[in-house]
N, C-alpha and C positions, 0 to 999 in steps of 0.2 A: 425587831433586827432592821436593822440601817438596810436601805437600798445599794447594793454595791455598786451594778451600773448604771448607768444615766439610760432614761425610758428612748433617748435616739439609739440607743444601742442596738432595739430591737428592729429599727431599722433601717439600718445599718448592714446589719446580716442579711435581712432579704435583700438587699441591693445587691450584697454582695455575690450571695447566692446564685443570682439572675443572672447576675456580672458572667459569674463563672459559666453557668450552661451556653449563655447567650458565645462566651468567647470559644467555648471549645467547641461549639456547633459554629463558630467563625472559621477557623481553624480548620475543623475539616472538610468545609467548603473550601476553604482556600490549596487545601494539600490534594482534594480532585481537580480543581479547574488546574492547577500545577498541573499535576498527571496525564490531563487531556490536551493540555496545552502545549503548543510546537514546540517548548525548551524540553519540552519531554519526549514528545511524540516526533519532532522532527516534521511533521504537516505543513506543507507546505514550504518546507526550508533546501534552500539549494544550494547542494555540498560543492567545492573545489572540485574539481575533475582533469588530469592529465590536458584533456581536449576539453574542448566545452561544447562539444557536440547535439546539437538541438534536433531532437524529434519532428518538431513542428515545420521546419526544411525539409528533412529526409521522408517524413511520410506523407504532411497534405501540401508542399510543394512538390514534391519529386513524385511522389507516391509510389515508394516503399514502403512494399507489406511488413509486417512483423518479425514472420516465418526468414524473411531474408537475413539478418540480424541473426535474430532466437531461433537457429535451425534445429533445436532439440527441445522446444517446447512441446512438442504432440506428441511424443516419444520418450522424455523423463522426465525426474522429478525437478529436473536444474533447467530452466530457461534455454541458458545458454549466450554467452556473450561473444558477439563478433570479435573474429580472428581476423588478425591485423590483413591476413590475406583478402576477407572480403573488402576493408575498407580500399587496400589497394586498388581492387578489381576496376575502384570507381577512379580515383585517388590519382593512378599513375599515369592518366591520360589528364585529369580535369585537378584546377589548383593545384598543379604538382608543387608549385614553389609558393606556397603559402604557409607564412610564418607559424599560425597556429595550428598548423598538421603538423609540423617537423616531428614531434613526439611519435606520429602514426609513421613516419617514413625511417624514425632513428630505430624503432621494433619491428621493421620490414629487414633491415640491413642488419641488425645485431639478432635476429631471431626469439627474443624476448619478448613477455608480452606487456603489452600496457599493462598497465595498477590503476584499474578505477578503485571509485570509492562506491562502495552499495551504500546503493538509493535505499530501498525495502530489503533489512537484511535481519531475516527471523532470529532468536535465540535457538541456541544448539539443541534444545530440550524440546522444541517444535517440529514434526514431520509435515513440511506441503511438498506435493506432489501435482507439477503443472499439468501435466499430460492427463489424470482423472479428470481434473475441473474443466479441462480445452473440451476433454472426451464428452462430458457431460453437460455443455452448453454454456459453461461462464462464460462469459464476455470477456478479454482483455481491460477492456475499461472498467466493469464490474468494479477492480480491484485498484487497477491503476490508474483508474482516471482518465482525462482527454487528454491523453499520450501527445495526439498528434498535433494538440495546442500549444505545448511545453517550448518552448525555446530553447530551456534546459529543464534537467528533469529533473523531480523532485517528488516527494511519499504524497497523493493524496486523500490515503486513509490511513486510519493508524495502527491498521493488524493484529489491531488487543485481541483477544482473545472471546470478549465478548460481542466485537462486533464481526469477527469469523461466526461465530454460535449464533448469530442472528438469520445467516445464512440459511447455515446447517439446519435448524429448525424450522424455517418456510422456503425451502426451495425454487418452490413455484414462482415466488415473487424475484426472482431474479434470474432463470435461466432461460436461456433464449436461442431458436432452430442452430445446429453446428454451423450451418452456412453463414450465420451471422457474429460470430465467434469472433473472428480479427475486422468485423466493422466497427471502426472508433465512432462512428457519429451513428448505432445504431440505439435506438428511444424503445421502451417497452410502450407496445399498442396499450387501445383504451383494455381490449378484453385479456388483459395481461393474468389473469386469475385462472384464466381458460385455462389460454393456450398454455401459460406457465402446468396446470394441472397434469395437462396430454402430455409434455412433455416428460414432466416426472415422472408418468409410466412407459412411454415410447422409450426413456434412456434409463431405465432401469435406477432411477437416482434414489437414496434410501437418507431419510435425515437422521443423519451421525452425532450423537453429539456424547458417548460416550466420550472417556479420558483418554483411552488407549486409541483412538483414529489419530490423535495428535500426538501424544505425547506416548511417546515408543521405545 
């Protein structure tokens, strides 16, 4: 019987199979990279705001504590955004005619809240409570990064589920003394493993990884 296919067909078939497998692997890698990239996660992406508020100026230069503006962070699931009256407690006396602060003055005159753009915006199906984390010794900078060094606010971490789970599985690596929670410059000591294990016991921290912990 005459040969139907040329001998080179075997080589072409093998090359095609290898190319297909490599192509699928490349697509998966590309999809994973895009999913973790700033285009999707918004990590290190500065978003437009009604007022170009600088945490670096207010925290590092002026020494304002996080809790002065985020008043409910220790007692509520929501950290809270500062009311216009808080802004005007200073800006009714300084920078009173600054053009960039006109939205703040307009809000104060009208009583309408400033429409800030959310930077850390979790999906609606995710439950997160700031007060629990604060009282368990999780520092602001652990999740939000060195906000005190950000001229304009951006997201430091993805806040993806696997990122949260890493901390929930090994809380001793991340907790700090409660009196250091709002210290943006805090660095884990050399004996973090020992200190963390002690704080986990002292603060009654549980390694919560069940779905219903966050999805309620």
